[in-house]
C-alpha positions as CSV (number, residue, x, y, z in Angstrom):
1,X,76.4,121.3,119.5
2,X,79.6,119.9,118.0
3,X,81.8,118.0,120.4
4,X,85.2,119.6,121.0
5,X,88.1,117.3,120.0
6,X,89.9,115.8,123.0
7,X,93.6,116.2,122.6
8,X,96.0,113.5,123.9
9,X,98.3,114.5,126.7
10,X,101.9,115.3,125.8
11,X,104.4,113.6,128.1
12,X,108.0,114.9,128.0
13,X,111.0,113.5,129.8
14,X,113.0,116.2,131.7
15,X,116.0,115.8,129.4
16,X,113.8,116.8,126.4
17,X,112.6,119.9,128.2
18,X,116.2,120.8,128.9
19,X,117.3,120.1,125.3
20,X,114.5,122.4,124.0
21,X,115.7,125.2,126.3
22,X,119.3,124.7,125.0
23,X,118.2,124.7,121.3
24,X,116.1,127.8,121.8
25,X,119.2,129.6,123.3
26,X,121.7,128.4,120.8
27,X,119.6,129.3,117.8
28,X,118.9,132.9,118.7
29,X,117.7,135.0,117.0
30,X,116.2,132.3,114.7
31,X,113.5,129.8,115.6
32,X,114.8,126.4,116.4
33,X,113.0,123.2,115.5
34,X,113.0,119.5,116.2
35,X,110.9,116.4,115.8
36,X,109.2,114.7,118.9
37,X,110.0,111.0,118.8
38,X,108.1,108.4,120.8
39,X,104.9,106.3,121.1
40,X,101.3,107.3,120.9
41,X,98.0,106.2,122.3
42,X,94.6,108.0,122.1
43,X,95.3,109.3,125.6
44,X,99.0,110.2,125.3
45,X,101.9,111.2,123.0
46,X,104.8,109.9,125.1
47,X,108.0,111.5,123.9
48,X,111.2,109.6,124.4
49,X,113.7,111.7,122.3
50,X,114.0,115.0,120.6
51,X,115.5,115.0,117.1
52,X,116.8,118.5,116.2
53,X,116.2,119.4,112.6
54,X,117.9,122.2,110.6
55,X,115.5,125.2,110.2
56,X,115.7,126.1,106.5
57,X,113.2,129.0,106.7
58,X,114.5,132.2,105.2
59,X,113.1,134.4,108.0
60,X,114.2,134.4,111.6
61,X,110.6,134.4,112.9
62,X,109.6,131.2,111.1
63,X,110.6,127.6,110.8
64,X,110.7,125.0,108.1
65,X,112.0,121.5,108.6
66,X,114.8,120.3,106.4
67,X,113.0,117.6,104.4
68,X,116.0,115.3,104.1
69,X,116.7,115.4,107.9
70,X,113.0,114.9,108.6
71,X,112.9,111.7,106.5
72,X,116.1,110.4,108.1
73,X,114.6,111.0,111.6
74,X,111.4,109.2,110.6
75,X,113.4,106.2,109.4
76,X,115.6,106.1,112.5
77,X,112.5,106.3,114.7
78,X,110.8,103.5,112.8
79,X,113.8,101.3,113.0
80,X,113.7,101.7,116.8
81,X,110.0,100.9,117.0
82,X,109.1,104.6,117.6
83,X,107.4,107.2,115.5
84,X,107.3,111.0,114.9
85,X,104.7,112.4,117.2
86,X,105.0,116.0,116.2
87,X,107.3,119.0,116.2
88,X,108.7,121.3,118.7
89,X,109.8,124.8,117.8
90,X,110.8,128.0,119.5
91,X,109.3,131.5,119.5
92,X,112.4,133.6,120.6
93,X,110.5,136.9,120.9
94,X,106.8,136.0,121.3
95,X,104.6,133.8,123.5
96,X,104.3,130.0,123.2
97,X,101.1,130.2,121.3
98,X,100.7,129.1,117.7
99,X,101.2,131.9,115.1
100,X,99.0,132.1,112.0
101,X,101.8,130.4,110.1
102,X,101.9,127.6,112.7
103,X,98.2,127.1,112.3
104,X,98.4,126.9,108.5
105,X,101.3,124.5,108.5
106,X,100.0,122.2,111.3
107,X,100.3,118.5,110.5
108,X,97.1,116.5,111.2
109,X,97.5,114.2,114.2
110,X,100.7,115.8,115.4
111,X,101.6,117.5,118.7
112,X,102.9,121.0,118.0
113,X,105.0,122.0,121.0
114,X,106.3,125.5,121.4
115,X,108.8,127.1,123.8
116,X,109.0,130.9,124.2
117,X,112.1,133.0,124.8
118,X,109.8,135.3,126.9
119,X,109.0,132.4,129.4
120,X,112.1,130.1,129.4
121,X,111.3,126.6,130.5
122,X,107.6,126.8,129.6
123,X,106.4,124.4,126.8
124,X,102.9,124.6,125.5
125,X,101.6,122.1,123.0
126,X,98.7,121.9,120.6
127,X,97.3,118.8,118.9
128,X,96.0,119.1,115.3
129,X,92.8,117.3,114.8
130,X,90.2,118.0,112.0
131,X,92.3,121.0,110.9
132,X,92.1,122.6,114.4
133,X,94.8,123.1,117.0
134,X,93.6,122.1,120.5
135,X,95.8,122.8,123.5
136,X,97.2,119.7,125.1
137,X,98.1,119.1,128.7
138,X,101.8,118.8,129.0
139,X,103.3,116.5,131.6
140,X,107.0,116.3,132.4
141,X,108.5,113.1,133.8
142,X,112.0,112.1,135.0
143,X,113.6,109.6,132.7
144,X,117.1,108.3,132.0
145,X,118.2,109.2,128.5
146,X,118.1,106.2,126.2
147,X,121.0,105.4,123.9
148,X,118.7,105.1,120.8
149,X,119.1,108.4,119.0
């Protein structure tokens, strides 16, 4: 029997959860998207900041990260000793479960967090490993906002 991949926990500061809710609301009816910036271990993806990225998808029910903004966010994170841990995006009209498009576009090793307009405040996340999305435990934590990004 094949062993099921063990996904690292996704740890989010409360200010990031709040920013996700604000981005979802301000981007309606389109999907919003952002990069999750922080540090990683095998056990945890510890998000410190959210880096909003322009959604350049043509359709309202899809997202595509602007590649220039993506690269800039990666450089800024690296300069601060952090890295891109994954992506957050919204599903304004559907549940916080990966769509078929999300599954195809999933980046290996990344956390893929999703907020739903039908369940405001809920964030679910899925870790991509060996081409599969495995749901992660999501933990929120209080934290003062850093001045980094």
